[in-house]
C-alpha positions as CSV (number, residue, x, y, z in Angstrom):
1,X,3.4,-6.6,-33.1
2,X,1.8,-3.1,-31.8
3,X,2.2,-4.3,-28.2
4,X,5.8,-4.2,-29.4
5,X,6.7,-1.7,-30.5
6,X,4.7,0.5,-27.8
7,X,7.0,-1.5,-25.4
8,X,10.2,-0.9,-26.8
9,X,9.3,2.6,-27.1
10,X,9.0,2.6,-23.3
11,X,11.9,0.8,-22.6
12,X,14.3,3.1,-24.7
13,X,12.4,6.3,-23.3
14,X,12.1,5.8,-19.6
15,X,14.0,2.3,-18.6
16,X,16.9,1.8,-20.5
17,X,19.3,4.5,-19.1
18,X,19.4,4.5,-15.2
19,X,19.6,8.4,-15.2
20,X,15.6,8.1,-17.0
21,X,14.7,5.4,-15.1
22,X,15.2,7.1,-11.4
23,X,14.1,10.4,-12.7
24,X,10.7,8.1,-14.1
25,X,10.3,6.7,-10.7
26,X,10.7,10.0,-8.7
27,X,7.7,11.3,-10.6
28,X,5.3,8.1,-10.9
29,X,6.4,8.5,-7.0
30,X,5.2,12.1,-6.9
31,X,2.1,12.1,-9.0
32,X,1.0,9.0,-6.6
33,X,1.9,10.1,-3.1
34,X,-0.4,13.3,-4.4
35,X,-3.1,11.3,-5.5
36,X,-3.3,8.7,-2.7
37,X,-3.2,12.1,-0.5
38,X,-6.3,13.5,-2.1
39,X,-8.3,10.4,-2.0
40,X,-7.6,9.5,1.2
41,X,-8.7,12.6,2.6
42,X,-11.7,12.7,0.6
43,X,-12.2,9.2,2.5
44,X,-11.9,10.7,5.7
45,X,-14.1,13.6,5.2
46,X,-16.6,11.8,3.9
47,X,-16.4,9.8,7.2
48,X,-16.5,12.2,9.3
49,X,-19.1,14.4,8.0
50,X,-21.0,16.0,11.0
51,X,-18.7,14.6,13.5
52,X,-17.8,16.7,16.2
53,X,-14.5,17.9,16.4
54,X,-13.7,16.9,20.2
55,X,-15.8,13.7,22.0
56,X,-15.7,15.6,25.0
57,X,-17.8,18.6,25.1
58,X,-16.5,21.8,26.2
59,X,-18.2,23.4,29.6
60,X,-19.2,26.5,27.8
61,X,-21.4,24.9,24.7
62,X,-24.2,24.4,27.5
63,X,-24.1,27.9,27.8
64,X,-24.4,28.7,24.4
65,X,-27.1,26.5,23.8
66,X,-24.8,25.3,21.1
67,X,-26.2,21.6,19.6
68,X,-23.0,19.8,20.1
69,X,-22.8,18.8,16.4
70,X,-19.6,20.2,15.4
71,X,-17.9,19.9,11.9
72,X,-14.9,19.7,10.4
73,X,-12.2,22.6,11.0
74,X,-12.3,23.2,7.2
75,X,-16.6,24.0,8.2
76,X,-15.8,26.2,10.7
77,X,-13.1,28.4,10.7
78,X,-14.5,31.3,9.1
79,X,-16.2,31.9,12.3
80,X,-12.3,32.5,14.1
81,X,-10.6,34.2,11.8
82,X,-10.2,37.5,10.8
83,X,-11.2,39.4,8.5
């Protein structure tokens, strides 16, 4: 009985009128997109942790003595930002 009351309230609040139905869909899509994007970024960062930013080594890396292990841009951008 409580489930029927909950669904009837949900229907009357969100899905009965076309305008509130459309607004519910739009807000739901915005939240889903944000959560999906952050989840995909977290998975990408986890998979590519410690991976070279470029597969082709630059000629100057041997001169500087770099080990060749670079991380993602967010890990090395502090070296290139103006302070």
